[in-house]
C-alpha positions as CSV (number, residue, x, y, z in Angstrom):
1,M,0.0,0.0,0.0
2,S,1.3,3.4,-0.8
3,G,0.1,6.9,-0.1
4,R,-3.6,7.5,0.2
5,A,-4.7,4.1,-1.1
6,F,-7.8,3.4,1.0
7,D,-7.3,0.8,3.7
8,G,-10.8,-0.7,3.8
9,T,-13.7,-0.5,1.4
10,V,-16.2,2.0,0.4
11,R,-19.5,0.9,-1.2
12,G,-21.5,4.0,-2.1
13,N,-21.1,6.0,1.1
14,R,-20.8,3.0,3.3
15,I,-17.4,2.2,4.8
16,S,-16.1,-1.0,6.2
17,A,-13.5,-1.6,8.8
18,P,-9.9,-2.5,7.8
19,T,-8.4,-5.8,8.5
20,V,-6.3,-5.5,11.7
21,P,-4.5,-7.7,14.2
22,A,-6.8,-9.0,16.9
23,G,-5.1,-6.9,19.6
24,I,-6.2,-3.6,18.1
25,A,-9.6,-4.7,16.8
26,V,-12.6,-2.7,18.1
27,T,-14.8,-5.4,19.6
28,E,-16.9,-3.1,21.7
29,P,-20.6,-2.6,20.7
30,V,-20.0,0.5,18.5
31,S,-20.2,1.3,14.8
32,L,-17.6,2.6,12.4
33,L,-18.5,6.2,12.0
34,S,-15.8,7.7,9.7
35,Y,-12.2,7.7,8.5
36,A,-9.5,10.1,7.6
37,Y,-6.0,9.9,6.1
38,G,-3.3,11.7,8.1
39,T,-0.1,13.1,6.7
40,G,2.5,15.0,8.8
41,Y,5.1,14.3,11.4
42,Q,5.8,12.3,14.5
43,I,7.8,14.7,16.7
44,Y,10.5,13.3,19.0
45,S,12.7,15.1,21.6
46,L,16.1,14.1,22.9
47,G,16.0,13.7,26.7
48,S,18.8,14.3,29.2
49,D,19.1,10.5,29.2
50,S,20.3,10.7,25.6
51,L,17.2,8.8,24.4
52,W,14.5,10.0,22.0
53,H,11.1,10.5,23.5
54,V,7.7,11.0,21.8
55,V,6.5,14.6,22.0
56,R,3.4,14.7,19.7
57,P,2.0,14.2,16.3
58,E,1.4,17.1,13.9
59,A,-0.7,16.0,11.0
60,T,-3.4,17.1,8.5
61,L,-6.4,14.8,8.2
62,E,-8.0,14.4,4.8
63,A,-10.9,12.4,3.5
64,P,-12.1,11.4,0.0
65,D,-14.0,14.2,-1.6
66,E,-17.5,12.9,-2.3
67,D,-17.8,15.4,-5.2
68,N,-14.5,14.3,-6.8
69,V,-13.7,10.6,-6.8
70,E,-10.0,11.3,-7.3
71,G,-9.7,14.1,-4.8
72,F,-9.2,14.6,-1.1
73,I,-10.3,17.4,1.2
74,T,-8.9,18.6,4.4
75,V,-11.2,17.7,7.3
76,G,-9.2,17.8,10.5
77,H,-6.0,18.3,12.5
78,H,-4.1,15.8,14.6
79,F,-1.9,17.2,17.3
80,G,-1.0,17.1,21.0
81,T,-3.0,18.7,23.9
82,P,-0.9,19.7,27.0
83,N,-1.7,17.7,30.1
84,G,-0.3,20.2,32.6
85,D,2.6,17.9,33.6
86,G,4.8,18.5,30.5
87,T,3.3,15.7,28.5
88,L,0.8,15.8,25.6
89,S,-2.2,13.7,24.7
90,P,-3.1,12.8,21.2
91,T,-6.0,15.0,19.9
92,W,-8.1,15.0,16.8
93,Q,-10.1,18.1,15.8
94,Q,-12.6,18.6,13.0
95,T,-11.7,21.6,10.8
96,Y,-13.9,21.1,7.7
97,D,-17.1,22.7,9.0
98,P,-16.4,26.2,10.5
99,T,-19.4,25.9,12.8
100,D,-18.1,22.6,14.3
101,D,-15.1,22.8,16.6
102,S,-15.5,19.3,18.0
103,A,-12.4,17.6,19.2
104,V,-11.4,14.4,21.1
105,V,-8.5,13.5,23.2
106,G,-7.4,9.9,23.4
107,K,-5.2,7.4,25.3
108,K,-3.6,4.4,23.8
109,L,-5.2,1.1,24.7
110,A,-3.2,-1.3,22.5
111,Q,-0.7,-1.4,19.7
112,A,0.5,-3.9,17.0
113,D,3.5,-3.9,14.8
114,A,3.1,-2.5,11.3
115,P,3.8,-5.0,8.5
116,D,7.2,-3.4,8.2
117,P,8.1,-2.5,11.9
118,T,11.7,-1.5,10.8
119,H,10.3,1.4,8.9
120,D,6.7,2.2,10.1
121,I,5.2,3.2,13.4
122,P,2.9,0.8,15.1
123,W,-0.8,0.5,14.5
124,L,-2.9,1.6,17.5
125,K,-6.2,1.3,19.2
126,V,-7.1,4.5,21.1
127,Q,-9.9,5.2,23.5
128,V,-11.4,8.6,23.6
129,V,-11.1,10.1,27.1
130,S,-12.6,13.5,26.6
131,H,-14.6,15.6,24.1
132,S,-14.5,19.3,23.6
133,G,-16.0,22.0,21.4
134,S,-19.3,21.0,19.9
135,G,-19.2,17.6,21.6
136,P,-21.7,16.2,24.1
137,A,-20.4,18.2,27.0
138,N,-21.6,21.4,25.3
139,G,-24.9,19.9,24.1
140,G,-23.7,20.0,20.5
141,T,-23.8,17.6,17.7
142,G,-20.3,18.0,16.3
143,L,-18.8,15.5,13.9
144,L,-16.6,14.0,16.6
145,A,-19.3,14.1,19.4
146,E,-20.0,10.4,19.3
147,V,-16.5,9.1,18.7
148,M,-15.4,6.6,21.4
149,Y,-12.5,4.7,19.8
150,I,-9.9,5.5,17.1
151,Q,-7.7,3.1,15.2
152,R,-4.4,4.1,13.5
153,V,-3.6,1.7,10.7
154,A,-1.7,1.4,7.4
155,T,1.2,3.5,8.8
156,Q,4.1,4.6,6.7
157,G,7.3,6.1,8.3
158,G,7.3,8.0,11.5
159,L,9.7,5.9,13.5
160,M,11.9,7.6,16.1
161,P,15.6,7.9,15.1
162,S,17.6,4.8,15.9
163,S,20.7,6.8,17.0
164,V,21.7,10.2,18.3
165,P,23.7,12.4,16.0
166,D,26.8,14.1,17.4
167,W,25.2,17.6,16.9
168,A,22.1,16.8,19.0
169,T,21.8,18.1,22.5
170,P,19.0,17.6,25.2
171,D,15.7,19.0,24.0
172,T,16.7,18.7,20.3
173,Q,13.6,17.9,18.3
174,V,13.3,15.8,15.1
175,W,10.2,15.8,12.9
176,V,9.8,12.5,11.2
177,P,7.4,12.3,8.2
178,Y,4.6,9.7,8.5
179,S,1.2,8.9,7.1
180,A,-1.6,6.7,8.4
181,W,-5.3,6.0,8.1
182,Y,-7.5,6.8,11.1
183,Y,-10.8,5.0,11.7
184,F,-13.3,6.6,14.1
185,W,-15.8,4.4,16.0
186,G,-18.7,5.4,18.1
187,A,-22.2,4.8,19.3
188,I,-24.2,6.0,16.3
189,Y,-23.8,4.6,12.8
190,S,-23.1,7.1,10.1
191,A,-23.3,6.1,6.4
192,T,-20.9,8.8,5.3
193,G,-17.2,8.8,5.2
194,G,-14.8,11.6,5.9
195,L,-13.9,12.3,9.6
């Protein structure tokens, strides 16, 4: 698989789940709501222990354009939300609809090696731990309001460096290009794709 090749199937506007290792399968009683293709960077920082540590992702989320079979449109942003203790939690925010600022923050439940673990970051199952913006807490009906789980699959690139260059000092950051498909699961079935 390369680039934005769709990992899963679309029949009309119905989407089906990708084939994943059992450890990251979503087996809870939820439905597949949507999907998005993320391109950007996995950001790592060199610690005082001379090891690389994950800082955050920084990615644009795209989805197939229903009006243009060959095209994609930007639908979201994937980034890190500060926790107050110097760490960041993975966050997904809808950006396509200017009236919808819904966002979700997640925590990793499980991971599985990518088919080429020497080159690609792991596949993940993430549980949503908080909603914001037009989500349920604010009585809204934002696009991400019902999301409960997220899978990251079909990853390419993004691995942390395997060594520390001579020029690197503590707090040096490296931005490693990556891409992945994200699948959004929740309590209400939606027949449309795109975040």
